[in-house]
N, CA, C and O atoms as a GROMACS GRO file, in nm:
protein
  168
    1MET      N    1   0.268   1.690   1.134
    1MET     CA    2   0.348   1.610   1.064
    1MET      C    3   0.416   1.494   1.140
    1MET      O    4   0.407   1.373   1.118
    2LYS      N    5   0.484   1.558   1.228
    2LYS     CA    6   0.563   1.468   1.309
    2LYS      C    7   0.482   1.356   1.385
    2LYS      O    8   0.522   1.241   1.397
    3LYS      N    9   0.363   1.404   1.434
    3LYS     CA   10   0.284   1.327   1.509
    3LYS      C   11   0.225   1.208   1.417
    3LYS      O   12   0.209   1.096   1.465
    4ALA      N   13   0.190   1.237   1.273
    4ALA     CA   14   0.145   1.138   1.195
    4ALA      C   15   0.255   1.026   1.168
    4ALA      O   16   0.225   0.906   1.163
    5LEU      N   17   0.388   1.075   1.151
    5LEU     CA   18   0.491   0.993   1.131
    5LEU      C   19   0.522   0.899   1.250
    5LEU      O   20   0.561   0.783   1.237
    6LEU      N   21   0.502   0.958   1.360
    6LEU     CA   22   0.536   0.880   1.482
    6LEU      C   23   0.417   0.773   1.509
    6LEU      O   24   0.430   0.658   1.551
    7SER      N   25   0.305   0.838   1.475
    7SER     CA   26   0.178   0.712   1.483
    7SER      C   27   0.200   0.629   1.388
    7SER      O   28   0.184   0.513   1.426
    8GLY      N   29   0.234   0.640   1.269
    8GLY     CA   30   0.261   0.534   1.187
    8GLY      C   31   0.373   0.435   1.219
    8GLY      O   32   0.362   0.315   1.193
    9LEU      N   33   0.478   0.488   1.275
    9LEU     CA   34   0.585   0.408   1.323
    9LEU      C   35   0.532   0.316   1.441
    9LEU      O   36   0.566   0.199   1.449
   10ILE      N   37   0.455   0.369   1.524
   10ILE     CA   38   0.423   0.308   1.655
   10ILE      C   39   0.313   0.190   1.597
   10ILE      O   40   0.316   0.079   1.650
   11ILE      N   41   0.224   0.215   1.496
   11ILE     CA   42   0.125   0.120   1.461
   11ILE      C   43   0.200   0.018   1.393
   11ILE      O   44   0.154  -0.096   1.404
   12SER      N   45   0.325   0.036   1.312
   12SER     CA   46   0.394  -0.058   1.230
   12SER      C   47   0.459  -0.144   1.335
   12SER      O   48   0.448  -0.266   1.325
   13VAL      N   49   0.525  -0.093   1.434
   13VAL     CA   50   0.587  -0.181   1.538
   13VAL      C   51   0.479  -0.272   1.610
   13VAL      O   52   0.507  -0.389   1.635
   14LEU      N   53   0.360  -0.223   1.640
   14LEU     CA   54   0.257  -0.309   1.713
   14LEU      C   55   0.210  -0.414   1.620
   14LEU      O   56   0.181  -0.525   1.665
   15ILE      N   57   0.201  -0.386   1.492
   15ILE     CA   58   0.159  -0.487   1.402
   15ILE      C   59   0.271  -0.605   1.397
   15ILE      O   60   0.240  -0.724   1.400
   16LEU      N   61   0.385  -0.565   1.389
   16LEU     CA   62   0.504  -0.670   1.377
   16LEU      C   63   0.493  -0.741   1.506
   16LEU      O   64   0.479  -0.863   1.501
   17LEU      N   65   0.496  -0.681   1.624
   17LEU     CA   66   0.495  -0.740   1.756
   17LEU      C   67   0.367  -0.841   1.767
   17LEU      O   68   0.376  -0.948   1.828
   18ALA      N   69   0.258  -0.803   1.709
   18ALA     CA   70   0.142  -0.892   1.718
   18ALA      C   71   0.152  -1.006   1.636
   18ALA      O   72   0.082  -1.107   1.653
   19GLY      N   73   0.236  -0.994   1.546
   19GLY     CA   74   0.264  -1.111   1.442
   19GLY      C   75   0.345  -1.219   1.515
   19GLY      O   76   0.334  -1.340   1.497
   20CYS      N   77   0.420  -1.164   1.591
   20CYS     CA   78   0.527  -1.264   1.654
   20CYS      C   79   0.449  -1.327   1.793
   20CYS      O   80   0.488  -1.431   1.846
   21ASN      N   81   0.347  -1.259   1.838
   21ASN     CA   82   0.266  -1.310   1.955
   21ASN      C   83   0.348  -1.299   2.087
   21ASN      O   84   0.293  -1.251   2.186
   22THR      N   85   0.476  -1.342   2.091
   22THR     CA   86   0.550  -1.349   2.214
   22THR      C   87   0.680  -1.314   2.187
   22THR      O   88   0.722  -1.308   2.071
   23MET      N   89   0.754  -1.288   2.293
   23MET     CA   90   0.894  -1.259   2.291
   23MET      C   91   0.968  -1.381   2.240
   23MET      O   92   1.062  -1.362   2.163
   24ARG      N   93   0.936  -1.500   2.273
   24ARG     CA   94   0.996  -1.612   2.226
   24ARG      C   95   0.968  -1.612   2.065
   24ARG      O   96   1.061  -1.647   1.992
   25GLY      N   97   0.861  -1.579   2.016
   25GLY     CA   98   0.837  -1.571   1.875
   25GLY      C   99   0.929  -1.473   1.802
   25GLY      O  100   0.974  -1.489   1.689
   26VAL      N  101   0.953  -1.359   1.890
   26VAL     CA  102   1.049  -1.249   1.826
   26VAL      C  103   1.194  -1.312   1.798
   26VAL      O  104   1.263  -1.285   1.700
   27GLY      N  105   1.232  -1.410   1.911
   27GLY     CA  106   1.371  -1.458   1.910
   27GLY      C  107   1.377  -1.545   1.799
   27GLY      O  108   1.477  -1.546   1.728
   28GLN      N  109   1.264  -1.631   1.772
   28GLN     CA  110   1.270  -1.724   1.661
   28GLN      C  111   1.269  -1.663   1.534
   28GLN      O  112   1.338  -1.711   1.444
   29ASP      N  113   1.190  -1.552   1.514
   29ASP     CA  114   1.198  -1.463   1.399
   29ASP      C  115   1.341  -1.412   1.360
   29ASP      O  116   1.388  -1.417   1.246
   30LEU      N  117   1.402  -1.363   1.470
   30LEU     CA  118   1.541  -1.308   1.442
   30LEU      C  119   1.640  -1.403   1.425
   30LEU      O  120   1.740  -1.377   1.358
   31GLU      N  121   1.622  -1.524   1.485
   31GLU     CA  122   1.712  -1.639   1.452
   31GLU      C  123   1.689  -1.670   1.295
   31GLU      O  124   1.784  -1.672   1.217
   32ASN      N  125   1.569  -1.692   1.257
   32ASN     CA  126   1.553  -1.725   1.112
   32ASN      C  127   1.592  -1.638   1.027
   32ASN      O  128   1.640  -1.678   0.921
   33ALA      N  129   1.582  -1.517   1.050
   33ALA     CA  130   1.642  -1.401   0.959
   33ALA      C  131   1.796  -1.410   0.952
   33ALA      O  132   1.863  -1.393   0.850
   34GLY      N  133   1.845  -1.441   1.081
   34GLY     CA  134   2.015  -1.446   1.072
   34GLY      C  135   2.044  -1.569   0.997
   34GLY      O  136   2.140  -1.564   0.920
   35GLU      N  137   1.976  -1.681   1.007
   35GLU     CA  138   2.014  -1.798   0.937
   35GLU      C  139   1.995  -1.779   0.764
   35GLU      O  140   2.067  -1.828   0.678
   36ALA      N  141   1.892  -1.704   0.747
   36ALA     CA  142   1.879  -1.649   0.604
   36ALA      C  143   1.988  -1.572   0.549
   36ALA      O  144   2.030  -1.591   0.435
   37ILE      N  145   2.037  -1.482   0.632
   37ILE     CA  146   2.138  -1.396   0.581
   37ILE      C  147   2.273  -1.478   0.567
   37ILE      O  148   2.350  -1.459   0.473
   38GLN      N  149   2.293  -1.563   0.661
   38GLN     CA  150   2.422  -1.643   0.652
   38GLN      C  151   2.418  -1.728   0.530
   38GLN      O  152   2.517  -1.731   0.458
   39LYS      N  153   2.303  -1.801   0.499
   39LYS     CA  154   2.289  -1.877   0.391
   39LYS      C  155   2.316  -1.797   0.249
   39LYS      O  156   2.382  -1.846   0.158
   40SER      N  157   2.258  -1.672   0.245
   40SER     CA  158   2.280  -1.586   0.129
   40SER      C  159   2.413  -1.544   0.111
   40SER      O  160   2.448  -1.504   0.000
   41THR      N  161   2.504  -1.549   0.220
   41THR     CA  162   2.638  -1.501   0.200
   41THR      C  163   2.749  -1.624   0.164
   41THR      O  164   2.871  -1.613   0.148
   42LYS      N  165   2.672  -1.734   0.157
   42LYS     CA  166   2.773  -1.862   0.132
   42LYS      C  167   2.774  -1.874  -0.028
   42LYS      O  168   2.841  -1.961  -0.083
   0.00000   0.00000   0.00000
């Protein structure tokens, strides 16, 4: 059971990282998410 959960988690992380393509893309995604949060609190 733990192996299946761990495998699912690893696959999810890899899919997310593949969507960003690069670490620069990850930074841009995080920045956009932060801006969206700031806008929603105003």
